[in-house]
C-alpha positions in Angstrom: -0.2 0.0 0.0 1.2 3.4 -0.9 1.1 6.1 1.7 1.2 9.7 0.9 2.4 12.5 3.4 0.8 15.9 2.9 3.6 18.5 2.8 3.7 22.1 2.0 6.5 23.5 -0.3 6.8 27.0 -1.1 8.4 27.9 -4.4 8.9 31.7 -4.9 8.8 33.8 -6.6 6.5 32.2 -9.4 7.9 32.6 -12.7 5.4 32.1 -15.7 6.3 30.2 -18.8 5.8 33.0 -21.1 7.5 36.3 -21.9 6.2 39.6 -20.5 6.9 43.2 -21.3 9.6 43.1 -18.6 11.4 40.6 -20.3 13.7 41.4 -23.2 14.7 39.5 -26.4 18.3 37.9 -26.4 17.9 36.8 -30.0 16.7 33.6 -31.8 18.1 30.4 -33.3 16.8 27.3 -35.4 16.8 23.8 -33.8 17.6 21.5 -36.7 17.9 23.1 -40.2 16.4 25.5 -42.5 18.0 23.9 -45.4 15.3 21.4 -45.6 11.5 22.4 -45.4 10.1 21.6 -41.9 13.3 20.3 -40.6 13.8 23.1 -38.1 11.9 24.9 -35.3 12.5 28.5 -34.8 13.2 29.4 -31.1 13.2 32.8 -29.5 15.5 33.5 -26.5 14.3 35.8 -23.6 16.0 37.1 -20.6 15.1 39.1 -17.3 16.9 40.0 -14.3 15.3 40.4 -10.9 15.9 40.4 -7.0 14.1 38.2 -4.6 14.8 38.1 -0.9 18.4 39.7 -1.3 19.4 37.5 -4.1 20.0 38.7 -7.7 18.6 36.3 -10.3 19.1 35.9 -14.2 15.9 34.3 -16.0 16.2 32.8 -19.3 13.4 31.3 -21.3 13.3 29.8 -24.7 9.9 29.5 -26.7 9.0 28.5 -30.2 8.5 31.4 -32.5 5.0 29.8 -33.8 2.8 28.8 -30.9 4.9 30.2 -28.1 5.6 26.7 -26.7 8.2 26.6 -23.9 11.4 24.8 -24.8 13.5 25.5 -21.8 13.7 27.9 -18.8 16.6 28.4 -16.5 17.0 30.6 -13.3 20.4 31.3 -11.9 21.1 33.1 -8.7 24.2 35.1 -7.7 24.5 32.9 -4.4 24.7 29.6 -6.4 20.9 28.8 -6.7 20.2 27.2 -10.2 17.1 25.9 -11.6 16.4 24.4 -15.1 13.5 22.7 -16.9 13.1 21.4 -20.4 9.8 20.6 -22.2 9.1 17.9 -24.7 6.2 16.4 -26.3 3.8 19.2 -25.7 0.2 19.3 -26.7 -2.0 22.4 -27.1 -4.6 22.4 -24.1 -5.1 19.9 -21.4 -6.3 16.6 -22.8 -7.2 15.4 -19.4 -7.9 18.0 -16.7 -8.6 15.2 -14.3 -4.8 14.4 -14.3 -4.3 17.4 -12.0 -6.9 16.2 -9.4 -5.2 14.8 -6.1 -6.6 11.5 -5.2 -8.6 11.7 -2.0 -6.3 9.4 0.0 -3.4 11.9 -0.5 -5.3 14.5 1.4 -5.3 12.9 4.7 
């Protein structure tokens, strides 16, 4: 039998997986090749600097030019904190919203 322990974790600040007016363009590149039709994906690179609880952070996000799908995000702090996530096999929308419903036995 699997047991679940209810815990509370705070991840802050929350960073969205999109680019907003406070973020600036760092250029773009192609994953794959433009030499063959449909053999490459255009990716835009965005950056943002911010301070949180006395630490300076640099956020970097990469998104497809068409559809604005996230490819990778990274956050690096000046005190050694680092976070990176990559995205693969994305689908538009949520095919099964119930996937985010916590089973009742986990809320005990």
